[in-house]
Steps between C-alpha positions, in 0.01 A plus 500: 500500500671666795734795465785276617433253219478781245830640621678164484387409149555845350841523670609163361365566152660843466829370638509231232403755233794724590743214554442369148459841335802662663694180444432509126653847485794400721571207273573728205660792685751322722807328361579136580142403421403261220242747370732802494610622157298241314275742311125533515526693826161672484337171405645338814378789717146501360467123519651496848251753635214330318580160648557672834143631484374151420689338788428775753131537420448122500657476845287789625179353353335450843503879551399576143850504349527878495877538570462862388350799687355624172299179467389520863387861452297407194339204678405723795353761264289233332364375831689173477645541849449730799703820499617410849708214361684717247776605746559131583549417132730795440714437809541134412588580139756765597671275753486214252672720242777583747544136594505377141767755412714396797469135397603595146810671640578190709468275195741721302726598793820370338414672172449832679832453684686434175324755280721780368250785521223462755402863441299363209314234696212713628297400196497143628273616780295795378407693189628820345406675176730500199411866442406681820193721491269443792183602318550260211655231722192490722279504189676186377445328834134606504442359151676171569318442826168604346538221243573242769222601739240555229566149370471355850179694571332407173602132506427402862392148406837438337706605805451191713757235582817407315361533147360844579830618641673374188272729301591793726867414451455522122337842539793614715744372237307684230524821701872441545560449129268777383522766770789408728787662314469863618488446878564131565125448568463476874115481475515390864599732788611214726717346228694827471492662844566181698816403310610866492489505881688170510767636265552801725567268795696214344881489543587517130851631442514814285126522444327817382234692691140379486380792282230605746418805288341265245355248745157665517435452127472117503276530805265779394480401133371146558252613765359768270485254211320246718247756620425611144467143373272397786284810453457432128430131554233585757348767276452269203405188697 
């Protein structure tokens, strides 16, 4: 597969991931939405991101359905793709994350315009810890991503086509339910950094800053977790 093809499929898949995932959060945060105030908010978020993974990875199947730089790093470490293609994957995923977030904003434009306090809408686009402590926050992201990547690396036969991506989606949902509470479980640098960049640029009235002081945590944590998971999977193979 050419680098152009890789870029297109990973861009489209990650855009859909962030459109659905960010949209699930927007649906419960913004007023004048049928989902807002209906209860079960965390359930909606976890299911939304899980189904977003399923849809995005299925779309990106021709390029391997990575839609996550942490996955691409682990695949490169395992010899599943040339290191030279890693920047192509990451660039496509980051731009896909930005695009998906912008599409989410467009879908909810009227809700943003009529929302009383857009200072609280940053969480629609990117993560933040409930209790800030960079050391423990990055530990949480490392652990969550380790679970995801270790499962992917040790079940390669199951990650193939729509049924395989459904299994990955269930793993992502499990991480959300079991480990997502402290930091919002980015477990994907592109899913956090891309929408964070989009949020900083979008014309949302009364929005907060993009919290750049925290932005490195959901990037570094997942990459470290992926490297550790890939190393262990290779060591015990």
